[in-house]
N, C-alpha and C positions, 0 to 999 in steps of 0.2 A: 335667594332674595335678601338683599341687604336691609338692615335697619339703619335709617339715615335720619339725623337731626339737622335741620337747617334753621338758623335764626334769621328772621326777616325773609322767610321763604314764600311770602304771600304777595310779593310785588317786585317789579324791576328784575334785577339780576337774580334775586332769590327765587322768584316765581319761574323764570326761565330754567333755572337749575332744578327746581322741583319737578318740572315737566320732563326733563331728561331722565331723572331717576324713575319717575312713574313709567315712562316709556320702556325702561329697562326691566320693569317688573318689581321694583323695589318698594319698600314701605317707608313713607316719609312722615316725619313728625315736624310740623312747622311751629316754631315758637315766634309769636309776634304780639305786640301790645294791642293792635287793632286789626280786626278782620273785616272791616266795613267796606273795603275797596271791592269793586265789582270788576270781573274780568271775563273774557270770552271762554276761558278755561275755568270751569266750575270746580275749583280746588276744594271748596268747603263741603262738598257732598260727594267726594271721590272715595271709593272704597280703600284705596291705597294710601290715603292721606289722613293724618290726625292733626287737627288744629288745636294748639295749646295757647290760649290767651295768657300773656305774661309780660310784665314790664321788667325788662332785663336790667334796669338801673336799680331795682330793689335787690341789692346784692345779698342781703341776709336771708332772702327767701329762695335763693338758688339751690340750696341743698334739698328742699322739698320738691322743687321742680325736677331735679335730677332723679330723685327717688321715685317719681311718678312714671318714669320711662324704664321699662324692664330691661331692654337690651339695645345695644348700639354697635354698629360697625364703622360708621362714618359720622364725624361731626364737622359741619360747615359753619364757621363763625362768619356770617355774612352781614348781620344787622349793623348799621352805622348811621351817623348823622353828621352832616356838614352844615355849619351855621355861618351866615354872612356877618360875622362879627370880627372886629379887629382888636388887637391886643390892648389898645388904649380905651376900649369901650366893651369890656367883656365881663358881665356880671358874674360873681362867684358861683351863683346857682347854675348858670349856663355852663360854666367851666366844669363844675362837678358832674353835671349831667353828661357832658361830652366824654369826660374821662371814664365815667361809670359804664356807659354804653359801648364806647369804642375800644377800650383797653381792659378795664377791670373785669367786666362780665365775660369776655372771651377767655381770659386767663383762668378765671374761677371755673368756668365750664370745663375747660381742659382738665384742670385739677380734679374736679368732682366726678367727671366721667372716666377717669383713668382706669379704675378697677373694672368697670363694665366694658371698656374698650379692650382690655387685656383678657377678658373672659374667652374661653374656647369658642371658635367660630370657623366657618368655612372661608372667611375672608381675612385678609391682612387689614387690621384696623388702621384708619387714616383720619387725620385732622387737616382741614384746609382753612386757612384764614384769609378773608378778603380785606387786604390792606388798601393802600392807595399810593399813587405817585406823590401825594401830599406828604407822605412819610419820608420821601427821598429828596425833597426840595424845601426851600423856605416857603412857607404857605401863609397867606393872609389870615386864615382861621388857625391861629397858632396852636390852640389846644387840639384841634382835629389833626393837624400835622404831627404834633407831639405824640398823640395817642396812636396814630398809624405807624409812626417810626417805632414806637414801643412794641406794636403788634408784630412788626417784622423781626425785631430783636427777640421777642418771645418765641416766635416760630423757630428760630435757630436754637434758642436755649432749650426748648422742650425736645427738639429733635436730638440734641446731645444727651439730654437726661434720659430719654426713652431708649436710646441705643438700638434703634431698629425694631423694638417691640411694638411701637406705634409710629407710623410714618407721618411726619408733620411738615407741611409746606404752606406757602402763601402765594397770593398774586397781588400785584400792585397796578391796578388799572388807572389810567388817566380818566378825565371826565367821560361819562357814559350817558347814553340817551335814556335817562330815567327821570323820575320826579326830582331827584337831587340836583339835576342840571339847572333847574329853575332857581336854585339858591345861589348860582354863580352869576354875577353881574355880566351884562352883555359885552362890555368892553374886555373883560377877562376871557370870555368865551372866544371872542374874535382873535385875541392875542394868542391864545393857545392853539387855535386851528392853524395859524400861520406856521407853526412849528411841526405840524404833522405831515407825513408823507402823502396821505390820502386826502387831506384837507377836510376831514370829518371826525366826529366823535365815534367811539366804540359803541357797538350795539350791546344790549343786555345778553343776547345769545352768544356773542363772541366771548364775553367774559365768562358766562356760564359754562360754555364748552371747555374752557381752560380749567375752571374749577372742577368740573366733572372728570376730566382726564386725570387730574392730580388725585382725585378721590377714588379712582377706579383702576385705570389701565396704565398709568405712568409707572415706569420702572422703579423698583424699590430703592435703587441707588440715588434717585432724585429725592433727597431727604434733607430737610433744613434749608431749603431753597426758597427764593422769592422770584417768581416769574414776572417780568415787566410786560405790561400790556398798554403801550403808549404810542405805537406807530411812529417811532423815531423822535418823539418829542423830548425824550431824555435818553439820548444814545450813551451807552456805557460800555 
């Protein structure tokens, strides 16, 4: 039974991923600011799930958060926020919030969980970061794009630092059918869909299955990598 920590594991991609780990018999710790959302899957009263209310942008409280979790085999940095703000109208407070949630907290969590991830276990410890296609292209939400590009870079840097003691990978999904899709103006949604092969957005399950594979069964040689999930929208 793996001990798994998933930020933002209570909705969208994160909730789909939580369900995959639960089905495999693992214990999941969900970290999220707000657990008020309702779902057909009653994650809040499940014996394999611990819900931890926490605002990940409060960076100076992260050590206490990490101390409250006894052991960990897998860390999934999934929480993130896309804002419909452009560079010419981006308040400093919103910029700072975006950077704190999308790049600072994932990096700090990896740093703070390192010793617990390296503790003796039946499982190879793994970290998977949910980045975005926004980190690979010029993006209207400039600070979201910058933070996701940084998360991809951090993935590679940590993999090099850990030298295989902890496997670190990332995914870069294009827009997915979650609440965050509502933050993207309709004209941008239509323009994006024209570039996909299937003519649709990714589903939360499709992204979650990729995250789950990287966190469990992917070969250890896949390390320091970022897997694109964009259906040909950004062929490379």
